[in-house]
mmJSON file of the N, C-alpha and C atoms, coordinates in Angstrom:
{"data_MODEL":{"atom_site":{
"group_PDB":["ATOM","ATOM","ATOM","ATOM","ATOM","ATOM","ATOM","ATOM","ATOM","ATOM","ATOM","ATOM","ATOM","ATOM","ATOM","ATOM","ATOM","ATOM","ATOM","ATOM","ATOM","ATOM","ATOM","ATOM","ATOM","ATOM","ATOM","ATOM","ATOM","ATOM","ATOM","ATOM","ATOM","ATOM","ATOM","ATOM","ATOM","ATOM","ATOM","ATOM","ATOM","ATOM","ATOM","ATOM","ATOM","ATOM","ATOM","ATOM","ATOM","ATOM","ATOM","ATOM","ATOM","ATOM","ATOM","ATOM","ATOM","ATOM","ATOM","ATOM","ATOM","ATOM","ATOM","ATOM","ATOM","ATOM","ATOM","ATOM","ATOM","ATOM","ATOM","ATOM","ATOM","ATOM","ATOM","ATOM","ATOM","ATOM","ATOM","ATOM","ATOM","ATOM","ATOM","ATOM","ATOM","ATOM","ATOM","ATOM","ATOM","ATOM","ATOM","ATOM","ATOM","ATOM","ATOM","ATOM","ATOM","ATOM","ATOM","ATOM","ATOM","ATOM","ATOM","ATOM","ATOM","ATOM","ATOM","ATOM","ATOM","ATOM","ATOM","ATOM","ATOM","ATOM","ATOM","ATOM","ATOM","ATOM","ATOM","ATOM","ATOM","ATOM","ATOM","ATOM","ATOM","ATOM","ATOM","ATOM","ATOM","ATOM","ATOM","ATOM","ATOM","ATOM","ATOM","ATOM","ATOM","ATOM","ATOM","ATOM","ATOM","ATOM","ATOM","ATOM","ATOM","ATOM","ATOM","ATOM","ATOM","ATOM","ATOM","ATOM","ATOM","ATOM","ATOM","ATOM","ATOM","ATOM","ATOM","ATOM","ATOM","ATOM","ATOM","ATOM","ATOM","ATOM","ATOM","ATOM","ATOM","ATOM","ATOM","ATOM","ATOM","ATOM","ATOM","ATOM","ATOM","ATOM","ATOM","ATOM","ATOM","ATOM","ATOM","ATOM","ATOM","ATOM","ATOM","ATOM","ATOM","ATOM","ATOM","ATOM","ATOM","ATOM","ATOM","ATOM","ATOM","ATOM","ATOM","ATOM","ATOM","ATOM","ATOM","ATOM","ATOM","ATOM","ATOM","ATOM","ATOM","ATOM","ATOM","ATOM","ATOM","ATOM","ATOM","ATOM","ATOM","ATOM","ATOM","ATOM","ATOM","ATOM"],
"id":[1,2,3,4,5,6,7,8,9,10,11,12,13,14,15,16,17,18,19,20,21,22,23,24,25,26,27,28,29,30,31,32,33,34,35,36,37,38,39,40,41,42,43,44,45,46,47,48,49,50,51,52,53,54,55,56,57,58,59,60,61,62,63,64,65,66,67,68,69,70,71,72,73,74,75,76,77,78,79,80,81,82,83,84,85,86,87,88,89,90,91,92,93,94,95,96,97,98,99,100,101,102,103,104,105,106,107,108,109,110,111,112,113,114,115,116,117,118,119,120,121,122,123,124,125,126,127,128,129,130,131,132,133,134,135,136,137,138,139,140,141,142,143,144,145,146,147,148,149,150,151,152,153,154,155,156,157,158,159,160,161,162,163,164,165,166,167,168,169,170,171,172,173,174,175,176,177,178,179,180,181,182,183,184,185,186,187,188,189,190,191,192,193,194,195,196,197,198,199,200,201,202,203,204,205,206,207,208,209,210,211,212,213,214,215,216,217,218,219,220,221,222],
"type_symbol":["N","C","C","N","C","C","N","C","C","N","C","C","N","C","C","N","C","C","N","C","C","N","C","C","N","C","C","N","C","C","N","C","C","N","C","C","N","C","C","N","C","C","N","C","C","N","C","C","N","C","C","N","C","C","N","C","C","N","C","C","N","C","C","N","C","C","N","C","C","N","C","C","N","C","C","N","C","C","N","C","C","N","C","C","N","C","C","N","C","C","N","C","C","N","C","C","N","C","C","N","C","C","N","C","C","N","C","C","N","C","C","N","C","C","N","C","C","N","C","C","N","C","C","N","C","C","N","C","C","N","C","C","N","C","C","N","C","C","N","C","C","N","C","C","N","C","C","N","C","C","N","C","C","N","C","C","N","C","C","N","C","C","N","C","C","N","C","C","N","C","C","N","C","C","N","C","C","N","C","C","N","C","C","N","C","C","N","C","C","N","C","C","N","C","C","N","C","C","N","C","C","N","C","C","N","C","C","N","C","C","N","C","C","N","C","C","N","C","C","N","C","C"],
"label_atom_id":["N","CA","C","N","CA","C","N","CA","C","N","CA","C","N","CA","C","N","CA","C","N","CA","C","N","CA","C","N","CA","C","N","CA","C","N","CA","C","N","CA","C","N","CA","C","N","CA","C","N","CA","C","N","CA","C","N","CA","C","N","CA","C","N","CA","C","N","CA","C","N","CA","C","N","CA","C","N","CA","C","N","CA","C","N","CA","C","N","CA","C","N","CA","C","N","CA","C","N","CA","C","N","CA","C","N","CA","C","N","CA","C","N","CA","C","N","CA","C","N","CA","C","N","CA","C","N","CA","C","N","CA","C","N","CA","C","N","CA","C","N","CA","C","N","CA","C","N","CA","C","N","CA","C","N","CA","C","N","CA","C","N","CA","C","N","CA","C","N","CA","C","N","CA","C","N","CA","C","N","CA","C","N","CA","C","N","CA","C","N","CA","C","N","CA","C","N","CA","C","N","CA","C","N","CA","C","N","CA","C","N","CA","C","N","CA","C","N","CA","C","N","CA","C","N","CA","C","N","CA","C","N","CA","C","N","CA","C","N","CA","C","N","CA","C","N","CA","C","N","CA","C","N","CA","C","N","CA","C"],
"label_alt_id":[null,null,null,null,null,null,null,null,null,null,null,null,null,null,null,null,null,null,null,null,null,null,null,null,null,null,null,null,null,null,null,null,null,null,null,null,null,null,null,null,null,null,null,null,null,null,null,null,null,null,null,null,null,null,null,null,null,null,null,null,null,null,null,null,null,null,null,null,null,null,null,null,null,null,null,null,null,null,null,null,null,null,null,null,null,null,null,null,null,null,null,null,null,null,null,null,null,null,null,null,null,null,null,null,null,null,null,null,null,null,null,null,null,null,null,null,null,null,null,null,null,null,null,null,null,null,null,null,null,null,null,null,null,null,null,null,null,null,null,null,null,null,null,null,null,null,null,null,null,null,null,null,null,null,null,null,null,null,null,null,null,null,null,null,null,null,null,null,null,null,null,null,null,null,null,null,null,null,null,null,null,null,null,null,null,null,null,null,null,null,null,null,null,null,null,null,null,null,null,null,null,null,null,null,null,null,null,null,null,null,null,null,null,null,null,null,null,null,null,null,null,null],
"label_comp_id":["MET","MET","MET","GLU","GLU","GLU","ALA","ALA","ALA","LEU","LEU","LEU","THR","THR","THR","THR","THR","THR","GLU","GLU","GLU","SER","SER","SER","ALA","ALA","ALA","MET","MET","MET","PRO","PRO","PRO","PHE","PHE","PHE","TYR","TYR","TYR","GLY","GLY","GLY","GLY","GLY","GLY","ASN","ASN","ASN","PHE","PHE","PHE","LEU","LEU","LEU","ASP","ASP","ASP","ALA","ALA","ALA","THR","THR","THR","LEU","LEU","LEU","LYS","LYS","LYS","GLY","GLY","GLY","LYS","LYS","LYS","SER","SER","SER","GLY","GLY","GLY","LYS","LYS","LYS","THR","THR","THR","TYR","TYR","TYR","GLU","GLU","GLU","LEU","LEU","LEU","ARG","ARG","ARG","GLY","GLY","GLY","ALA","ALA","ALA","LEU","LEU","LEU","CYS","CYS","CYS","LEU","LEU","LEU","VAL","VAL","VAL","THR","THR","THR","GLN","GLN","GLN","HIS","HIS","HIS","TYR","TYR","TYR","PRO","PRO","PRO","ASP","ASP","ASP","SER","SER","SER","VAL","VAL","VAL","ASN","ASN","ASN","GLN","GLN","GLN","ALA","ALA","ALA","ILE","ILE","ILE","PHE","PHE","PHE","PRO","PRO","PRO","ASN","ASN","ASN","THR","THR","THR","LEU","LEU","LEU","LEU","LEU","LEU","LYS","LYS","LYS","PRO","PRO","PRO","GLY","GLY","GLY","GLU","GLU","GLU","VAL","VAL","VAL","PHE","PHE","PHE","GLN","GLN","GLN","SER","SER","SER","GLN","GLN","GLN","THR","THR","THR","VAL","VAL","VAL","TYR","TYR","TYR","ALA","ALA","ALA","PHE","PHE","PHE","SER","SER","SER","THR","THR","THR","LYS","LYS","LYS"],
"label_asym_id":["A","A","A","A","A","A","A","A","A","A","A","A","A","A","A","A","A","A","A","A","A","A","A","A","A","A","A","A","A","A","A","A","A","A","A","A","A","A","A","A","A","A","A","A","A","A","A","A","A","A","A","A","A","A","A","A","A","A","A","A","A","A","A","A","A","A","A","A","A","A","A","A","A","A","A","A","A","A","A","A","A","A","A","A","A","A","A","A","A","A","A","A","A","A","A","A","A","A","A","A","A","A","A","A","A","A","A","A","A","A","A","A","A","A","A","A","A","A","A","A","A","A","A","A","A","A","A","A","A","A","A","A","A","A","A","A","A","A","A","A","A","A","A","A","A","A","A","A","A","A","A","A","A","A","A","A","A","A","A","A","A","A","A","A","A","A","A","A","A","A","A","A","A","A","A","A","A","A","A","A","A","A","A","A","A","A","A","A","A","A","A","A","A","A","A","A","A","A","A","A","A","A","A","A","A","A","A","A","A","A","A","A","A","A","A","A","A","A","A","A","A","A"],
"label_entity_id":["1","1","1","1","1","1","1","1","1","1","1","1","1","1","1","1","1","1","1","1","1","1","1","1","1","1","1","1","1","1","1","1","1","1","1","1","1","1","1","1","1","1","1","1","1","1","1","1","1","1","1","1","1","1","1","1","1","1","1","1","1","1","1","1","1","1","1","1","1","1","1","1","1","1","1","1","1","1","1","1","1","1","1","1","1","1","1","1","1","1","1","1","1","1","1","1","1","1","1","1","1","1","1","1","1","1","1","1","1","1","1","1","1","1","1","1","1","1","1","1","1","1","1","1","1","1","1","1","1","1","1","1","1","1","1","1","1","1","1","1","1","1","1","1","1","1","1","1","1","1","1","1","1","1","1","1","1","1","1","1","1","1","1","1","1","1","1","1","1","1","1","1","1","1","1","1","1","1","1","1","1","1","1","1","1","1","1","1","1","1","1","1","1","1","1","1","1","1","1","1","1","1","1","1","1","1","1","1","1","1","1","1","1","1","1","1","1","1","1","1","1","1"],
"label_seq_id":[1,1,1,2,2,2,3,3,3,4,4,4,5,5,5,6,6,6,7,7,7,8,8,8,9,9,9,10,10,10,11,11,11,12,12,12,13,13,13,14,14,14,15,15,15,16,16,16,17,17,17,18,18,18,19,19,19,20,20,20,21,21,21,22,22,22,23,23,23,24,24,24,25,25,25,26,26,26,27,27,27,28,28,28,29,29,29,30,30,30,31,31,31,32,32,32,33,33,33,34,34,34,35,35,35,36,36,36,37,37,37,38,38,38,39,39,39,40,40,40,41,41,41,42,42,42,43,43,43,44,44,44,45,45,45,46,46,46,47,47,47,48,48,48,49,49,49,50,50,50,51,51,51,52,52,52,53,53,53,54,54,54,55,55,55,56,56,56,57,57,57,58,58,58,59,59,59,60,60,60,61,61,61,62,62,62,63,63,63,64,64,64,65,65,65,66,66,66,67,67,67,68,68,68,69,69,69,70,70,70,71,71,71,72,72,72,73,73,73,74,74,74],
"pdbx_PDB_ins_code":[null,null,null,null,null,null,null,null,null,null,null,null,null,null,null,null,null,null,null,null,null,null,null,null,null,null,null,null,null,null,null,null,null,null,null,null,null,null,null,null,null,null,null,null,null,null,null,null,null,null,null,null,null,null,null,null,null,null,null,null,null,null,null,null,null,null,null,null,null,null,null,null,null,null,null,null,null,null,null,null,null,null,null,null,null,null,null,null,null,null,null,null,null,null,null,null,null,null,null,null,null,null,null,null,null,null,null,null,null,null,null,null,null,null,null,null,null,null,null,null,null,null,null,null,null,null,null,null,null,null,null,null,null,null,null,null,null,null,null,null,null,null,null,null,null,null,null,null,null,null,null,null,null,null,null,null,null,null,null,null,null,null,null,null,null,null,null,null,null,null,null,null,null,null,null,null,null,null,null,null,null,null,null,null,null,null,null,null,null,null,null,null,null,null,null,null,null,null,null,null,null,null,null,null,null,null,null,null,null,null,null,null,null,null,null,null,null,null,null,null,null,null],
"Cartn_x":[106.267,105.087,104.616,104.209,103.875,102.281,101.866,99.886,99.61,98.829,98.879,97.484,96.702,94.871,94.351,93.04,92.34,91.294,91.443,90.618,91.326,90.525,90.796,91.269,91.306,91.506,92.039,92.992,93.039,93.067,91.925,91.81,93.009,93.497,94.298,93.972,93.574,92.842,94.269,94.58,95.543,95.4,93.879,93.5,93.486,93.248,93.03,92.012,91.125,89.872,90.123,91.017,90.809,91.876,90.849,91.52,91.365,92.023,92.593,91.201,89.904,88.922,88.694,88.957,88.605,89.473,88.802,90.058,90.028,90.975,91.447,91.561,92.484,92.943,93.616,92.839,93.541,93.882,92.819,92.335,93.228,94.046,95.175,94.082,94.586,94.016,94.275,93.5,93.877,94.131,95.676,95.931,95.871,95.554,95.714,96.529,96.054,97.111,97.968,97.124,97.742,97.584,96.939,96.561,96.839,96.828,96.633,96.354,95.468,94.229,94.334,94.675,94.336,93.374,92.386,91.541,91.399,91.282,91.303,89.755,89.224,88.011,88.189,86.764,86.475,86.446,86.585,86.944,85.537,85.44,84.495,83.498,82.176,81.748,81.449,82.007,81.897,80.556,79.374,78.333,77.542,78.046,77.528,78.68,79.974,80.709,81.13,80.413,80.365,81.981,82.936,84.287,84.797,84.629,84.764,84.408,85.258,84.713,83.459,82.345,81.293,81.431,80.408,80.129,78.655,78.369,76.671,77.147,76.158,75.979,74.841,74.422,73.04,72.947,71.534,71.273,71.721,72.511,72.63,74.297,74.96,76.481,76.952,78.487,79.497,80.469,80.828,81.787,82.918,84.356,85.502,86.28,87.108,88.133,89.713,90.668,91.534,92.748,93.224,94.47,95.487,96.637,97.803,98.943,99.051,99.931,100.791,102.434,103.371,104.466,105.411,106.018,107.346,108.171,109.972,110.872,111.652,112.963,113.963,115.048,116.174,117.616],
"Cartn_y":[156.033,155.358,154.536,153.585,152.541,152.326,152.416,152.068,150.811,149.751,148.586,148.552,148.418,148.613,147.738,147.505,146.395,147.631,148.749,150.066,150.774,151.191,151.648,153.441,154.033,155.352,155.593,156.867,157.152,158.793,159.385,160.762,161.453,162.514,163.353,164.316,164.976,166.034,166.782,167.735,168.627,169.784,169.932,170.794,172.183,172.379,173.718,174.677,174.089,174.866,174.993,174.641,174.764,176.062,176.336,177.868,177.625,178.806,178.837,179.03,179.277,178.703,177.542,176.426,175.058,174.672,174.19,173.785,172.151,171.612,170.207,170.127,168.717,168.228,168.878,169.053,170.035,171.807,171.679,173.168,173.978,172.875,173.342,173.643,174.797,175.332,174.684,174.259,173.753,174.977,174.827,175.804,175.543,176.529,175.962,175.26,174.455,173.217,172.913,172.455,171.887,170.286,169.91,168.482,167.749,166.393,165.192,164.142,164.206,162.74,162.034,160.578,159.629,158.606,158.675,157.928,156.383,155.377,154.497,154.115,154.168,153.883,153.607,153.443,153.307,155.031,155.197,156.243,156.98,158.443,159.193,159.235,159.26,158.917,157.809,156.957,155.425,155.324,155.499,155.079,155.682,156.526,157.328,157.153,156.503,156.462,154.821,154.682,153.172,152.542,153.389,152.66,152.306,153.413,152.889,151.467,151.078,149.84,149.756,148.762,148.648,148.8,149.665,150.009,149.519,148.466,148.236,147.243,146.888,146.197,145.603,144.489,144.029,143.531,143.657,142.659,141.812,141.135,139.805,139.614,140.626,140.577,141.138,140.837,141.088,142.237,143.223,144.27,144.059,143.832,143.895,144.457,144.987,146.048,146.064,145.853,146.004,147.202,147.443,148.549,148.739,148.494,148.345,149.607,150.176,151.396,151.106,150.934,150.538,151.611,151.8,152.878,152.551,153.056,152.618,153.43,153.041,154.324,153.789,154.195,153.98,154.169],
"Cartn_z":[159.995,160.839,159.028,159.629,158.588,158.509,157.816,157.99,156.869,157.469,156.213,156.747,155.46,155.81,154.761,155.02,153.962,153.196,153.919,153.352,151.783,151.458,150.096,149.978,150.982,150.948,152.436,152.496,154.039,153.684,154.233,153.855,155.071,154.746,155.568,156.031,156.989,157.99,158.858,158.157,158.912,159.955,160.246,161.304,160.621,159.484,158.844,159.616,160.109,160.254,162.08,162.833,164.263,164.253,165.9,166.522,167.542,168.297,169.639,170.766,170.026,170.855,171.328,170.524,170.823,172.235,173.177,174.399,174.396,174.841,174.864,176.026,176.313,177.491,178.421,179.682,180.566,180.148,179.152,178.872,177.823,177.073,176.181,175.262,174.153,172.857,171.701,170.63,169.723,168.613,168.615,167.093,165.668,164.72,163.161,162.985,161.791,161.432,162.449,163.666,164.972,165.056,164.333,163.995,163.177,162.819,162.221,162.521,161.056,161.716,160.015,160.568,159.32,159.441,159.268,158.735,157.878,157.703,156.684,156.693,155.554,154.857,153.489,153.059,151.949,151.263,150.025,149.041,149.459,149.689,149.985,148.595,148.605,147.632,146.95,147.55,146.771,146.449,147.31,146.747,145.629,145.39,144.103,142.778,142.885,141.982,141.057,140.711,139.903,140.024,139.358,139.563,141.048,142.086,143.345,143.771,145.06,145.194,145.821,145.977,146.588,148.295,148.785,150.048,150.792,149.741,150.253,150.88,152.685,152.982,153.57,153.127,152.885,154.431,154.619,156.07,156.248,157.393,157.725,157.477,156.133,156.054,157.185,157.24,158.356,157.649,158.116,157.572,158.824,158.166,158.437,158.072,158.589,158.535,159.04,158.684,159.837,159.224,160.247,160.113,161.126,160.557,161.408,161.19,162.41,162.085,162.958,162.085,162.759,162.684,163.902,164.28,164.115,163.913,164.129,163.797,164.369,164.324,163.527,163.027,162.413,163.433],
"occupancy":[1.0,1.0,1.0,1.0,1.0,1.0,1.0,1.0,1.0,1.0,1.0,1.0,1.0,1.0,1.0,1.0,1.0,1.0,1.0,1.0,1.0,1.0,1.0,1.0,1.0,1.0,1.0,1.0,1.0,1.0,1.0,1.0,1.0,1.0,1.0,1.0,1.0,1.0,1.0,1.0,1.0,1.0,1.0,1.0,1.0,1.0,1.0,1.0,1.0,1.0,1.0,1.0,1.0,1.0,1.0,1.0,1.0,1.0,1.0,1.0,1.0,1.0,1.0,1.0,1.0,1.0,1.0,1.0,1.0,1.0,1.0,1.0,1.0,1.0,1.0,1.0,1.0,1.0,1.0,1.0,1.0,1.0,1.0,1.0,1.0,1.0,1.0,1.0,1.0,1.0,1.0,1.0,1.0,1.0,1.0,1.0,1.0,1.0,1.0,1.0,1.0,1.0,1.0,1.0,1.0,1.0,1.0,1.0,1.0,1.0,1.0,1.0,1.0,1.0,1.0,1.0,1.0,1.0,1.0,1.0,1.0,1.0,1.0,1.0,1.0,1.0,1.0,1.0,1.0,1.0,1.0,1.0,1.0,1.0,1.0,1.0,1.0,1.0,1.0,1.0,1.0,1.0,1.0,1.0,1.0,1.0,1.0,1.0,1.0,1.0,1.0,1.0,1.0,1.0,1.0,1.0,1.0,1.0,1.0,1.0,1.0,1.0,1.0,1.0,1.0,1.0,1.0,1.0,1.0,1.0,1.0,1.0,1.0,1.0,1.0,1.0,1.0,1.0,1.0,1.0,1.0,1.0,1.0,1.0,1.0,1.0,1.0,1.0,1.0,1.0,1.0,1.0,1.0,1.0,1.0,1.0,1.0,1.0,1.0,1.0,1.0,1.0,1.0,1.0,1.0,1.0,1.0,1.0,1.0,1.0,1.0,1.0,1.0,1.0,1.0,1.0,1.0,1.0,1.0,1.0,1.0,1.0],
"B_iso_or_equiv":[0.0,0.0,0.0,0.0,0.0,0.0,0.0,0.0,0.0,0.0,0.0,0.0,0.0,0.0,0.0,0.0,0.0,0.0,0.0,0.0,0.0,0.0,0.0,0.0,0.0,0.0,0.0,0.0,0.0,0.0,0.0,0.0,0.0,0.0,0.0,0.0,0.0,0.0,0.0,0.0,0.0,0.0,0.0,0.0,0.0,0.0,0.0,0.0,0.0,0.0,0.0,0.0,0.0,0.0,0.0,0.0,0.0,0.0,0.0,0.0,0.0,0.0,0.0,0.0,0.0,0.0,0.0,0.0,0.0,0.0,0.0,0.0,0.0,0.0,0.0,0.0,0.0,0.0,0.0,0.0,0.0,0.0,0.0,0.0,0.0,0.0,0.0,0.0,0.0,0.0,0.0,0.0,0.0,0.0,0.0,0.0,0.0,0.0,0.0,0.0,0.0,0.0,0.0,0.0,0.0,0.0,0.0,0.0,0.0,0.0,0.0,0.0,0.0,0.0,0.0,0.0,0.0,0.0,0.0,0.0,0.0,0.0,0.0,0.0,0.0,0.0,0.0,0.0,0.0,0.0,0.0,0.0,0.0,0.0,0.0,0.0,0.0,0.0,0.0,0.0,0.0,0.0,0.0,0.0,0.0,0.0,0.0,0.0,0.0,0.0,0.0,0.0,0.0,0.0,0.0,0.0,0.0,0.0,0.0,0.0,0.0,0.0,0.0,0.0,0.0,0.0,0.0,0.0,0.0,0.0,0.0,0.0,0.0,0.0,0.0,0.0,0.0,0.0,0.0,0.0,0.0,0.0,0.0,0.0,0.0,0.0,0.0,0.0,0.0,0.0,0.0,0.0,0.0,0.0,0.0,0.0,0.0,0.0,0.0,0.0,0.0,0.0,0.0,0.0,0.0,0.0,0.0,0.0,0.0,0.0,0.0,0.0,0.0,0.0,0.0,0.0,0.0,0.0,0.0,0.0,0.0,0.0],
"pdbx_formal_charge":[null,null,null,null,null,null,null,null,null,null,null,null,null,null,null,null,null,null,null,null,null,null,null,null,null,null,null,null,null,null,null,null,null,null,null,null,null,null,null,null,null,null,null,null,null,null,null,null,null,null,null,null,null,null,null,null,null,null,null,null,null,null,null,null,null,null,null,null,null,null,null,null,null,null,null,null,null,null,null,null,null,null,null,null,null,null,null,null,null,null,null,null,null,null,null,null,null,null,null,null,null,null,null,null,null,null,null,null,null,null,null,null,null,null,null,null,null,null,null,null,null,null,null,null,null,null,null,null,null,null,null,null,null,null,null,null,null,null,null,null,null,null,null,null,null,null,null,null,null,null,null,null,null,null,null,null,null,null,null,null,null,null,null,null,null,null,null,null,null,null,null,null,null,null,null,null,null,null,null,null,null,null,null,null,null,null,null,null,null,null,null,null,null,null,null,null,null,null,null,null,null,null,null,null,null,null,null,null,null,null,null,null,null,null,null,null,null,null,null,null,null,null],
"auth_seq_id":[1,1,1,2,2,2,3,3,3,4,4,4,5,5,5,6,6,6,7,7,7,8,8,8,9,9,9,10,10,10,11,11,11,12,12,12,13,13,13,14,14,14,15,15,15,16,16,16,17,17,17,18,18,18,19,19,19,20,20,20,21,21,21,22,22,22,23,23,23,24,24,24,25,25,25,26,26,26,27,27,27,28,28,28,29,29,29,30,30,30,31,31,31,32,32,32,33,33,33,34,34,34,35,35,35,36,36,36,37,37,37,38,38,38,39,39,39,40,40,40,41,41,41,42,42,42,43,43,43,44,44,44,45,45,45,46,46,46,47,47,47,48,48,48,49,49,49,50,50,50,51,51,51,52,52,52,53,53,53,54,54,54,55,55,55,56,56,56,57,57,57,58,58,58,59,59,59,60,60,60,61,61,61,62,62,62,63,63,63,64,64,64,65,65,65,66,66,66,67,67,67,68,68,68,69,69,69,70,70,70,71,71,71,72,72,72,73,73,73,74,74,74],
"auth_comp_id":["MET","MET","MET","GLU","GLU","GLU","ALA","ALA","ALA","LEU","LEU","LEU","THR","THR","THR","THR","THR","THR","GLU","GLU","GLU","SER","SER","SER","ALA","ALA","ALA","MET","MET","MET","PRO","PRO","PRO","PHE","PHE","PHE","TYR","TYR","TYR","GLY","GLY","GLY","GLY","GLY","GLY","ASN","ASN","ASN","PHE","PHE","PHE","LEU","LEU","LEU","ASP","ASP","ASP","ALA","ALA","ALA","THR","THR","THR","LEU","LEU","LEU","LYS","LYS","LYS","GLY","GLY","GLY","LYS","LYS","LYS","SER","SER","SER","GLY","GLY","GLY","LYS","LYS","LYS","THR","THR","THR","TYR","TYR","TYR","GLU","GLU","GLU","LEU","LEU","LEU","ARG","ARG","ARG","GLY","GLY","GLY","ALA","ALA","ALA","LEU","LEU","LEU","CYS","CYS","CYS","LEU","LEU","LEU","VAL","VAL","VAL","THR","THR","THR","GLN","GLN","GLN","HIS","HIS","HIS","TYR","TYR","TYR","PRO","PRO","PRO","ASP","ASP","ASP","SER","SER","SER","VAL","VAL","VAL","ASN","ASN","ASN","GLN","GLN","GLN","ALA","ALA","ALA","ILE","ILE","ILE","PHE","PHE","PHE","PRO","PRO","PRO","ASN","ASN","ASN","THR","THR","THR","LEU","LEU","LEU","LEU","LEU","LEU","LYS","LYS","LYS","PRO","PRO","PRO","GLY","GLY","GLY","GLU","GLU","GLU","VAL","VAL","VAL","PHE","PHE","PHE","GLN","GLN","GLN","SER","SER","SER","GLN","GLN","GLN","THR","THR","THR","VAL","VAL","VAL","TYR","TYR","TYR","ALA","ALA","ALA","PHE","PHE","PHE","SER","SER","SER","THR","THR","THR","LYS","LYS","LYS"],
"auth_asym_id":["A","A","A","A","A","A","A","A","A","A","A","A","A","A","A","A","A","A","A","A","A","A","A","A","A","A","A","A","A","A","A","A","A","A","A","A","A","A","A","A","A","A","A","A","A","A","A","A","A","A","A","A","A","A","A","A","A","A","A","A","A","A","A","A","A","A","A","A","A","A","A","A","A","A","A","A","A","A","A","A","A","A","A","A","A","A","A","A","A","A","A","A","A","A","A","A","A","A","A","A","A","A","A","A","A","A","A","A","A","A","A","A","A","A","A","A","A","A","A","A","A","A","A","A","A","A","A","A","A","A","A","A","A","A","A","A","A","A","A","A","A","A","A","A","A","A","A","A","A","A","A","A","A","A","A","A","A","A","A","A","A","A","A","A","A","A","A","A","A","A","A","A","A","A","A","A","A","A","A","A","A","A","A","A","A","A","A","A","A","A","A","A","A","A","A","A","A","A","A","A","A","A","A","A","A","A","A","A","A","A","A","A","A","A","A","A","A","A","A","A","A","A"],
"auth_atom_id":["N","CA","C","N","CA","C","N","CA","C","N","CA","C","N","CA","C","N","CA","C","N","CA","C","N","CA","C","N","CA","C","N","CA","C","N","CA","C","N","CA","C","N","CA","C","N","CA","C","N","CA","C","N","CA","C","N","CA","C","N","CA","C","N","CA","C","N","CA","C","N","CA","C","N","CA","C","N","CA","C","N","CA","C","N","CA","C","N","CA","C","N","CA","C","N","CA","C","N","CA","C","N","CA","C","N","CA","C","N","CA","C","N","CA","C","N","CA","C","N","CA","C","N","CA","C","N","CA","C","N","CA","C","N","CA","C","N","CA","C","N","CA","C","N","CA","C","N","CA","C","N","CA","C","N","CA","C","N","CA","C","N","CA","C","N","CA","C","N","CA","C","N","CA","C","N","CA","C","N","CA","C","N","CA","C","N","CA","C","N","CA","C","N","CA","C","N","CA","C","N","CA","C","N","CA","C","N","CA","C","N","CA","C","N","CA","C","N","CA","C","N","CA","C","N","CA","C","N","CA","C","N","CA","C","N","CA","C","N","CA","C","N","CA","C","N","CA","C","N","CA","C","N","CA","C","N","CA","C"],
"pdbx_PDB_model_num":[1,1,1,1,1,1,1,1,1,1,1,1,1,1,1,1,1,1,1,1,1,1,1,1,1,1,1,1,1,1,1,1,1,1,1,1,1,1,1,1,1,1,1,1,1,1,1,1,1,1,1,1,1,1,1,1,1,1,1,1,1,1,1,1,1,1,1,1,1,1,1,1,1,1,1,1,1,1,1,1,1,1,1,1,1,1,1,1,1,1,1,1,1,1,1,1,1,1,1,1,1,1,1,1,1,1,1,1,1,1,1,1,1,1,1,1,1,1,1,1,1,1,1,1,1,1,1,1,1,1,1,1,1,1,1,1,1,1,1,1,1,1,1,1,1,1,1,1,1,1,1,1,1,1,1,1,1,1,1,1,1,1,1,1,1,1,1,1,1,1,1,1,1,1,1,1,1,1,1,1,1,1,1,1,1,1,1,1,1,1,1,1,1,1,1,1,1,1,1,1,1,1,1,1,1,1,1,1,1,1,1,1,1,1,1,1,1,1,1,1,1,1]
}}}
């Protein structure tokens, strides 16, 4: 998998807090560390860190972002 994005960060969530009490599609349970989530976004806490890219969006401004996930086999 290849991820191309205009965003500055891609946090990873691995399902460390999932447990068998959560039900998903067709009643399947979610197991501990049974998930993978990659979300492109600005750096967390950007608004409070001067060294991070600016995240301020003023009235009338437009925010645009693009992320492409490319899957291939060799």
